[in-house]
PDB file of N, CA, C and O in Angstrom:
ATOM      1  N   UNK A   1     -12.000  10.578 -11.565  1.00  0.00           N
ATOM      2  CA  UNK A   1     -10.593  10.260 -11.792  1.00  0.00           C
ATOM      3  C   UNK A   1     -10.296  10.401 -13.279  1.00  0.00           C
ATOM      4  O   UNK A   1     -11.100  10.015 -14.127  1.00  0.00           O
ATOM      5  N   UNK A   2      -9.141  10.953 -13.576  1.00  0.00           N
ATOM      6  CA  UNK A   2      -8.754  11.167 -14.959  1.00  0.00           C
ATOM      7  C   UNK A   2      -8.124   9.935 -15.566  1.00  0.00           C
ATOM      8  O   UNK A   2      -8.209   8.836 -15.016  1.00  0.00           O
ATOM      9  N   UNK A   3      -7.494  10.132 -16.701  1.00  0.00           N
ATOM     10  CA  UNK A   3      -6.833   9.030 -17.386  1.00  0.00           C
ATOM     11  C   UNK A   3      -5.545   8.642 -16.684  1.00  0.00           C
ATOM     12  O   UNK A   3      -5.301   9.033 -15.542  1.00  0.00           O
ATOM     13  N   UNK A   4      -4.734   7.876 -17.374  1.00  0.00           N
ATOM     14  CA  UNK A   4      -3.466   7.457 -16.786  1.00  0.00           C
ATOM     15  C   UNK A   4      -3.470   5.982 -16.466  1.00  0.00           C
ATOM     16  O   UNK A   4      -4.419   5.257 -16.765  1.00  0.00           O
ATOM     17  N   UNK A   5      -2.398   5.564 -15.858  1.00  0.00           N
ATOM     18  CA  UNK A   5      -2.221   4.159 -15.518  1.00  0.00           C
ATOM     19  C   UNK A   5      -3.209   3.748 -14.419  1.00  0.00           C
ATOM     20  O   UNK A   5      -3.412   4.504 -13.469  1.00  0.00           O
ATOM     21  N   UNK A   6      -3.826   2.569 -14.532  1.00  0.00           N
ATOM     22  CA  UNK A   6      -4.722   2.111 -13.466  1.00  0.00           C
ATOM     23  C   UNK A   6      -3.928   1.816 -12.194  1.00  0.00           C
ATOM     24  O   UNK A   6      -2.752   1.456 -12.252  1.00  0.00           O
ATOM     25  N   UNK A   7      -4.580   1.972 -11.056  1.00  0.00           N
ATOM     26  CA  UNK A   7      -3.928   1.717  -9.772  1.00  0.00           C
ATOM     27  C   UNK A   7      -3.592   0.244  -9.615  1.00  0.00           C
ATOM     28  O   UNK A   7      -4.346  -0.626 -10.052  1.00  0.00           O
ATOM     29  N   UNK A   8      -2.463  -0.026  -8.993  1.00  0.00           N
ATOM     30  CA  UNK A   8      -2.059  -1.384  -8.665  1.00  0.00           C
ATOM     31  C   UNK A   8      -3.061  -1.967  -7.668  1.00  0.00           C
ATOM     32  O   UNK A   8      -3.624  -1.242  -6.848  1.00  0.00           O
ATOM     33  N   UNK A   9      -3.276  -3.272  -7.744  1.00  0.00           N
ATOM     34  CA  UNK A   9      -4.214  -3.970  -6.848  1.00  0.00           C
ATOM     35  C   UNK A   9      -3.898  -3.748  -5.367  1.00  0.00           C
ATOM     36  O   UNK A   9      -4.802  -3.799  -4.532  1.00  0.00           O
ATOM     37  N   UNK A  10      -2.637  -3.505  -5.032  1.00  0.00           N
ATOM     38  CA  UNK A  10      -2.262  -3.358  -3.624  1.00  0.00           C
ATOM     39  C   UNK A  10      -2.971  -2.180  -2.965  1.00  0.00           C
ATOM     40  O   UNK A  10      -3.148  -2.156  -1.747  1.00  0.00           O
ATOM     41  N   UNK A  11      -3.374  -1.204  -3.775  1.00  0.00           N
ATOM     42  CA  UNK A  11      -4.017  -0.021  -3.205  1.00  0.00           C
ATOM     43  C   UNK A  11      -5.361  -0.331  -2.557  1.00  0.00           C
ATOM     44  O   UNK A  11      -5.884   0.508  -1.823  1.00  0.00           O
ATOM     45  N   UNK A  12      -5.939  -1.505  -2.803  1.00  0.00           N
ATOM     46  CA  UNK A  12      -7.200  -1.839  -2.120  1.00  0.00           C
ATOM     47  C   UNK A  12      -6.963  -2.078  -0.628  1.00  0.00           C
ATOM     48  O   UNK A  12      -7.914  -2.112   0.153  1.00  0.00           O
ATOM     49  N   UNK A  13      -5.694  -2.244  -0.227  1.00  0.00           N
ATOM     50  CA  UNK A  13      -5.346  -2.476   1.178  1.00  0.00           C
ATOM     51  C   UNK A  13      -4.818  -1.221   1.865  1.00  0.00           C
ATOM     52  O   UNK A  13      -4.456  -1.266   3.040  1.00  0.00           O
ATOM     53  N   UNK A  14      -4.771  -0.105   1.145  1.00  0.00           N
ATOM     54  CA  UNK A  14      -4.226   1.148   1.669  1.00  0.00           C
ATOM     55  C   UNK A  14      -5.111   2.319   1.283  1.00  0.00           C
ATOM     56  O   UNK A  14      -5.775   2.296   0.247  1.00  0.00           O
ATOM     57  N   UNK A  15      -5.115   3.340   2.124  1.00  0.00           N
ATOM     58  CA  UNK A  15      -5.760   4.615   1.824  1.00  0.00           C
ATOM     59  C   UNK A  15      -4.679   5.534   1.257  1.00  0.00           C
ATOM     60  O   UNK A  15      -3.571   5.586   1.789  1.00  0.00           O
ATOM     61  N   UNK A  16      -4.990   6.251   0.190  1.00  0.00           N
ATOM     62  CA  UNK A  16      -4.013   7.159  -0.428  1.00  0.00           C
ATOM     63  C   UNK A  16      -4.235   8.588   0.036  1.00  0.00           C
ATOM     64  O   UNK A  16      -5.368   9.053   0.159  1.00  0.00           O
ATOM     65  N   UNK A  17      -3.116   9.282   0.295  1.00  0.00           N
ATOM     66  CA  UNK A  17      -3.168  10.692   0.665  1.00  0.00           C
ATOM     67  C   UNK A  17      -2.142  11.443  -0.177  1.00  0.00           C
ATOM     68  O   UNK A  17      -1.001  10.996  -0.294  1.00  0.00           O
ATOM     69  N   UNK A  18      -2.522  12.566  -0.762  1.00  0.00           N
ATOM     70  CA  UNK A  18      -1.565  13.323  -1.580  1.00  0.00           C
ATOM     71  C   UNK A  18      -0.465  13.947  -0.718  1.00  0.00           C
ATOM     72  O   UNK A  18      -0.640  14.160   0.481  1.00  0.00           O
ATOM     73  N   UNK A  19       0.659  14.232  -1.351  1.00  0.00           N
ATOM     74  CA  UNK A  19       1.753  14.944  -0.696  1.00  0.00           C
ATOM     75  C   UNK A  19       1.908  16.291  -1.387  1.00  0.00           C
ATOM     76  O   UNK A  19       1.148  16.627  -2.295  1.00  0.00           O
ATOM     77  N   UNK A  20       2.898  17.055  -0.949  1.00  0.00           N
ATOM     78  CA  UNK A  20       3.153  18.350  -1.590  1.00  0.00           C
ATOM     79  C   UNK A  20       3.746  18.173  -2.985  1.00  0.00           C
ATOM     80  O   UNK A  20       3.701  19.091  -3.804  1.00  0.00           O
ATOM     81  N   UNK A  21       4.303  16.985  -3.255  1.00  0.00           N
ATOM     82  CA  UNK A  21       4.884  16.702  -4.566  1.00  0.00           C
ATOM     83  C   UNK A  21       3.803  16.121  -5.478  1.00  0.00           C
ATOM     84  O   UNK A  21       3.234  15.077  -5.162  1.00  0.00           O
ATOM     85  N   UNK A  22       3.515  16.771  -6.590  1.00  0.00           N
ATOM     86  CA  UNK A  22       2.486  16.250  -7.501  1.00  0.00           C
ATOM     87  C   UNK A  22       2.804  14.820  -7.957  1.00  0.00           C
ATOM     88  O   UNK A  22       3.940  14.511  -8.319  1.00  0.00           O
ATOM     89  N   UNK A  23       1.800  13.971  -7.934  1.00  0.00           N
ATOM     90  CA  UNK A  23       1.964  12.593  -8.381  1.00  0.00           C
ATOM     91  C   UNK A  23       2.509  11.649  -7.328  1.00  0.00           C
ATOM     92  O   UNK A  23       2.600  10.446  -7.573  1.00  0.00           O
ATOM     93  N   UNK A  24       2.877  12.167  -6.151  1.00  0.00           N
ATOM     94  CA  UNK A  24       3.391  11.323  -5.065  1.00  0.00           C
ATOM     95  C   UNK A  24       2.323  11.215  -3.980  1.00  0.00           C
ATOM     96  O   UNK A  24       1.532  12.135  -3.774  1.00  0.00           O
ATOM     97  N   UNK A  25       2.316  10.067  -3.287  1.00  0.00           N
ATOM     98  CA  UNK A  25       1.298   9.830  -2.274  1.00  0.00           C
ATOM     99  C   UNK A  25       1.898   9.246  -1.005  1.00  0.00           C
ATOM    100  O   UNK A  25       2.954   8.614  -1.033  1.00  0.00           O
ATOM    101  N   UNK A  26       1.214   9.466   0.096  1.00  0.00           N
ATOM    102  CA  UNK A  26       1.460   8.746   1.339  1.00  0.00           C
ATOM    103  C   UNK A  26       0.407   7.654   1.376  1.00  0.00           C
ATOM    104  O   UNK A  26      -0.608   7.741   0.685  1.00  0.00           O
ATOM    105  N   UNK A  27       0.643   6.634   2.173  1.00  0.00           N
ATOM    106  CA  UNK A  27      -0.315   5.536   2.266  1.00  0.00           C
ATOM    107  C   UNK A  27      -0.562   5.195   3.727  1.00  0.00           C
ATOM    108  O   UNK A  27       0.343   5.281   4.557  1.00  0.00           O
ATOM    109  N   UNK A  28      -1.789   4.810   4.031  1.00  0.00           N
ATOM    110  CA  UNK A  28      -2.138   4.353   5.370  1.00  0.00           C
ATOM    111  C   UNK A  28      -2.703   2.942   5.236  1.00  0.00           C
ATOM    112  O   UNK A  28      -3.674   2.715   4.513  1.00  0.00           O
ATOM    113  N   UNK A  29      -2.085   2.001   5.940  1.00  0.00           N
ATOM    114  CA  UNK A  29      -2.502   0.603   5.875  1.00  0.00           C
ATOM    115  C   UNK A  29      -3.908   0.446   6.454  1.00  0.00           C
ATOM    116  O   UNK A  29      -4.188   0.944   7.545  1.00  0.00           O
ATOM    117  N   UNK A  30      -4.776  -0.232   5.741  1.00  0.00           N
ATOM    118  CA  UNK A  30      -6.145  -0.459   6.213  1.00  0.00           C
ATOM    119  C   UNK A  30      -6.210  -1.452   7.367  1.00  0.00           C
ATOM    120  O   UNK A  30      -7.220  -1.514   8.067  1.00  0.00           O
ATOM    121  N   UNK A  31      -5.150  -2.231   7.576  1.00  0.00           N
ATOM    122  CA  UNK A  31      -5.162  -3.260   8.615  1.00  0.00           C
ATOM    123  C   UNK A  31      -4.578  -2.771   9.938  1.00  0.00           C
ATOM    124  O   UNK A  31      -5.143  -3.046  10.996  1.00  0.00           O
ATOM    125  N   UNK A  32      -3.447  -2.047   9.896  1.00  0.00           N
ATOM    126  CA  UNK A  32      -2.798  -1.627  11.148  1.00  0.00           C
ATOM    127  C   UNK A  32      -2.733  -0.110  11.296  1.00  0.00           C
ATOM    128  O   UNK A  32      -2.283   0.393  12.326  1.00  0.00           O
ATOM    129  N   UNK A  33      -3.178   0.622  10.276  1.00  0.00           N
ATOM    130  CA  UNK A  33      -3.235   2.083  10.272  1.00  0.00           C
ATOM    131  C   UNK A  33      -1.867   2.762  10.297  1.00  0.00           C
ATOM    132  O   UNK A  33      -1.772   3.953  10.594  1.00  0.00           O
ATOM    133  N   UNK A  34      -0.807   2.013   9.986  1.00  0.00           N
ATOM    134  CA  UNK A  34       0.518   2.611   9.885  1.00  0.00           C
ATOM    135  C   UNK A  34       0.575   3.489   8.649  1.00  0.00           C
ATOM    136  O   UNK A  34       0.109   3.099   7.579  1.00  0.00           O
ATOM    137  N   UNK A  35       1.147   4.678   8.800  1.00  0.00           N
ATOM    138  CA  UNK A  35       1.309   5.567   7.656  1.00  0.00           C
ATOM    139  C   UNK A  35       2.689   5.364   7.049  1.00  0.00           C
ATOM    140  O   UNK A  35       3.703   5.414   7.745  1.00  0.00           O
ATOM    141  N   UNK A  36       2.710   5.137   5.746  1.00  0.00           N
ATOM    142  CA  UNK A  36       3.964   4.995   5.008  1.00  0.00           C
ATOM    143  C   UNK A  36       4.154   6.254   4.179  1.00  0.00           C
ATOM    144  O   UNK A  36       3.317   6.585   3.339  1.00  0.00           O
ATOM    145  N   UNK A  37       5.244   6.947   4.412  1.00  0.00           N
ATOM    146  CA  UNK A  37       5.487   8.196   3.695  1.00  0.00           C
ATOM    147  C   UNK A  37       5.934   7.947   2.261  1.00  0.00           C
ATOM    148  O   UNK A  37       5.682   8.765   1.377  1.00  0.00           O
ATOM    149  N   UNK A  38       6.592   6.828   2.033  1.00  0.00           N
ATOM    150  CA  UNK A  38       7.065   6.478   0.693  1.00  0.00           C
ATOM    151  C   UNK A  38       6.119   5.418   0.128  1.00  0.00           C
ATOM    152  O   UNK A  38       6.339   4.221   0.314  1.00  0.00           O
ATOM    153  N   UNK A  39       5.085   5.856  -0.552  1.00  0.00           N
ATOM    154  CA  UNK A  39       4.043   4.938  -1.005  1.00  0.00           C
ATOM    155  C   UNK A  39       4.372   4.342  -2.364  1.00  0.00           C
ATOM    156  O   UNK A  39       3.596   4.473  -3.311  1.00  0.00           O
ATOM    157  N   UNK A  40       5.522   3.689  -2.460  1.00  0.00           N
ATOM    158  CA  UNK A  40       5.873   2.970  -3.677  1.00  0.00           C
ATOM    159  C   UNK A  40       5.362   1.545  -3.544  1.00  0.00           C
ATOM    160  O   UNK A  40       5.296   1.011  -2.437  1.00  0.00           O
ATOM    161  N   UNK A  41       5.004   0.928  -4.652  1.00  0.00           N
ATOM    162  CA  UNK A  41       4.390  -0.403  -4.653  1.00  0.00           C
ATOM    163  C   UNK A  41       5.234  -1.415  -3.884  1.00  0.00           C
ATOM    164  O   UNK A  41       4.698  -2.196  -3.098  1.00  0.00           O
ATOM    165  N   UNK A  42       6.545  -1.409  -4.102  1.00  0.00           N
ATOM    166  CA  UNK A  42       7.425  -2.372  -3.427  1.00  0.00           C
ATOM    167  C   UNK A  42       7.366  -2.181  -1.911  1.00  0.00           C
ATOM    168  O   UNK A  42       7.342  -3.160  -1.165  1.00  0.00           O
ATOM    169  N   UNK A  43       7.343  -0.933  -1.453  1.00  0.00           N
ATOM    170  CA  UNK A  43       7.277  -0.657  -0.015  1.00  0.00           C
ATOM    171  C   UNK A  43       5.943  -1.120   0.567  1.00  0.00           C
ATOM    172  O   UNK A  43       5.901  -1.632   1.685  1.00  0.00           O
ATOM    173  N   UNK A  44       4.861  -0.944  -0.177  1.00  0.00           N
ATOM    174  CA  UNK A  44       3.546  -1.377   0.298  1.00  0.00           C
ATOM    175  C   UNK A  44       3.484  -2.899   0.383  1.00  0.00           C
ATOM    176  O   UNK A  44       2.964  -3.451   1.353  1.00  0.00           O
ATOM    177  N   UNK A  45       4.016  -3.574  -0.636  1.00  0.00           N
ATOM    178  CA  UNK A  45       4.040  -5.043  -0.625  1.00  0.00           C
ATOM    179  C   UNK A  45       4.889  -5.560   0.530  1.00  0.00           C
ATOM    180  O   UNK A  45       4.505  -6.512   1.209  1.00  0.00           O
ATOM    181  N   UNK A  46       6.041  -4.934   0.753  1.00  0.00           N
ATOM    182  CA  UNK A  46       6.917  -5.364   1.843  1.00  0.00           C
ATOM    183  C   UNK A  46       6.238  -5.164   3.193  1.00  0.00           C
ATOM    184  O   UNK A  46       6.360  -6.006   4.083  1.00  0.00           O
ATOM    185  N   UNK A  47       5.532  -4.067   3.344  1.00  0.00           N
ATOM    186  CA  UNK A  47       4.821  -3.825   4.601  1.00  0.00           C
ATOM    187  C   UNK A  47       3.827  -4.946   4.877  1.00  0.00           C
ATOM    188  O   UNK A  47       3.805  -5.500   5.976  1.00  0.00           O
ATOM    189  N   UNK A  48       3.003  -5.286   3.883  1.00  0.00           N
ATOM    190  CA  UNK A  48       2.000  -6.333   4.097  1.00  0.00           C
ATOM    191  C   UNK A  48       2.645  -7.696   4.334  1.00  0.00           C
ATOM    192  O   UNK A  48       2.169  -8.465   5.169  1.00  0.00           O
ATOM    193  N   UNK A  49       3.708  -8.001   3.620  1.00  0.00           N
ATOM    194  CA  UNK A  49       4.337  -9.321   3.716  1.00  0.00           C
ATOM    195  C   UNK A  49       5.152  -9.498   4.990  1.00  0.00           C
ATOM    196  O   UNK A  49       5.203 -10.599   5.538  1.00  0.00           O
ATOM    197  N   UNK A  50       5.792  -8.431   5.473  1.00  0.00           N
ATOM    198  CA  UNK A  50       6.773  -8.592   6.544  1.00  0.00           C
ATOM    199  C   UNK A  50       6.545  -7.787   7.814  1.00  0.00           C
ATOM    200  O   UNK A  50       7.116  -8.116   8.853  1.00  0.00           O
ATOM    201  N   UNK A  51       5.729  -6.745   7.760  1.00  0.00           N
ATOM    202  CA  UNK A  51       5.668  -5.838   8.903  1.00  0.00           C
ATOM    203  C   UNK A  51       4.282  -5.624   9.502  1.00  0.00           C
ATOM    204  O   UNK A  51       4.175  -5.235  10.666  1.00  0.00           O
ATOM    205  N   UNK A  52       3.236  -5.863   8.749  1.00  0.00           N
ATOM    206  CA  UNK A  52       1.889  -5.572   9.245  1.00  0.00           C
ATOM    207  C   UNK A  52       1.426  -6.658  10.215  1.00  0.00           C
ATOM    208  O   UNK A  52       1.290  -7.818   9.825  1.00  0.00           O
ATOM    209  N   UNK A  53       1.183  -6.293  11.475  1.00  0.00           N
ATOM    210  CA  UNK A  53       0.772  -7.292  12.461  1.00  0.00           C
ATOM    211  C   UNK A  53      -0.684  -7.735  12.316  1.00  0.00           C
ATOM    212  O   UNK A  53      -1.075  -8.754  12.885  1.00  0.00           O
ATOM    213  N   UNK A  54      -1.485  -6.988  11.568  1.00  0.00           N
ATOM    214  CA  UNK A  54      -2.921  -7.265  11.497  1.00  0.00           C
ATOM    215  C   UNK A  54      -3.405  -7.774  10.143  1.00  0.00           C
ATOM    216  O   UNK A  54      -4.597  -8.030   9.972  1.00  0.00           O
ATOM    217  N   UNK A  55      -2.501  -7.923   9.184  1.00  0.00           N
ATOM    218  CA  UNK A  55      -2.919  -8.390   7.854  1.00  0.00           C
ATOM    219  C   UNK A  55      -3.392  -9.839   7.933  1.00  0.00           C
ATOM    220  O   UNK A  55      -2.725 -10.667   8.554  1.00  0.00           O
ATOM    221  N   UNK A  56      -4.527 -10.159   7.316  1.00  0.00           N
ATOM    222  CA  UNK A  56      -5.021 -11.540   7.311  1.00  0.00           C
ATOM    223  C   UNK A  56      -4.036 -12.480   6.616  1.00  0.00           C
ATOM    224  O   UNK A  56      -3.274 -12.056   5.746  1.00  0.00           O
ATOM    225  N   UNK A  57      -4.054 -13.744   7.000  1.00  0.00           N
ATOM    226  CA  UNK A  57      -3.139 -14.744   6.455  1.00  0.00           C
ATOM    227  C   UNK A  57      -3.160 -14.828   4.946  1.00  0.00           C
ATOM    228  O   UNK A  57      -2.110 -14.986   4.322  1.00  0.00           O
ATOM    229  N   UNK A  58      -4.331 -14.725   4.346  1.00  0.00           N
ATOM    230  CA  UNK A  58      -4.436 -14.804   2.887  1.00  0.00           C
ATOM    231  C   UNK A  58      -3.668 -13.656   2.222  1.00  0.00           C
ATOM    232  O   UNK A  58      -3.006 -13.851   1.202  1.00  0.00           O
ATOM    233  N   UNK A  59      -3.763 -12.484   2.797  1.00  0.00           N
ATOM    234  CA  UNK A  59      -3.046 -11.320   2.271  1.00  0.00           C
ATOM    235  C   UNK A  59      -1.542 -11.514   2.458  1.00  0.00           C
ATOM    236  O   UNK A  59      -0.765 -11.242   1.543  1.00  0.00           O
ATOM    237  N   UNK A  60      -1.131 -11.982   3.631  1.00  0.00           N
ATOM    238  CA  UNK A  60       0.295 -12.242   3.885  1.00  0.00           C
ATOM    239  C   UNK A  60       0.862 -13.187   2.844  1.00  0.00           C
ATOM    240  O   UNK A  60       1.914 -12.919   2.263  1.00  0.00           O
ATOM    241  N   UNK A  61       0.173 -14.284   2.607  1.00  0.00           N
ATOM    242  CA  UNK A  61       0.661 -15.277   1.638  1.00  0.00           C
ATOM    243  C   UNK A  61       0.754 -14.688   0.231  1.00  0.00           C
ATOM    244  O   UNK A  61       1.709 -14.952  -0.500  1.00  0.00           O
ATOM    245  N   UNK A  62      -0.234 -13.898  -0.135  1.00  0.00           N
ATOM    246  CA  UNK A  62      -0.240 -13.306  -1.475  1.00  0.00           C
ATOM    247  C   UNK A  62       1.005 -12.457  -1.712  1.00  0.00           C
ATOM    248  O   UNK A  62       1.613 -12.534  -2.780  1.00  0.00           O
ATOM    249  N   UNK A  63       1.385 -11.650  -0.728  1.00  0.00           N
ATOM    250  CA  UNK A  63       2.504 -10.734  -0.927  1.00  0.00           C
ATOM    251  C   UNK A  63       3.845 -11.327  -0.520  1.00  0.00           C
ATOM    252  O   UNK A  63       4.884 -10.801  -0.921  1.00  0.00           O
ATOM    253  N   UNK A  64       3.861 -12.390   0.254  1.00  0.00           N
ATOM    254  CA  UNK A  64       5.120 -13.065   0.584  1.00  0.00           C
ATOM    255  C   UNK A  64       5.647 -13.818  -0.635  1.00  0.00           C
ATOM    256  O   UNK A  64       6.853 -14.036  -0.755  1.00  0.00           O
ATOM    257  N   UNK A  65       4.759 -14.213  -1.532  1.00  0.00           N
ATOM    258  CA  UNK A  65       5.151 -14.971  -2.720  1.00  0.00           C
ATOM    259  C   UNK A  65       5.761 -14.082  -3.796  1.00  0.00           C
ATOM    260  O   UNK A  65       6.366 -14.590  -4.739  1.00  0.00           O
ATOM    261  N   UNK A  66       5.616 -12.780  -3.676  1.00  0.00           N
ATOM    262  CA  UNK A  66       6.130 -11.867  -4.714  1.00  0.00           C
ATOM    263  C   UNK A  66       7.600 -11.618  -4.519  1.00  0.00           C
ATOM    264  O   UNK A  66       8.209 -10.878  -5.291  1.00  0.00           O
TER     265      UNK A  66
END
């Protein structure tokens, strides 16, 4: 991996996949395997806090507080 900004902690809960647009990614939730086409941090946090049926309670609480 090259230089640049370090990945946000939320990425430990998602798999990253490149898109045709350089610097943009799709994400797949490690808990429910839902693919999110818009892999922005806010969308990933919202998924874990409000939409993921399989996220552990500790993870839910962490992202519901944000």
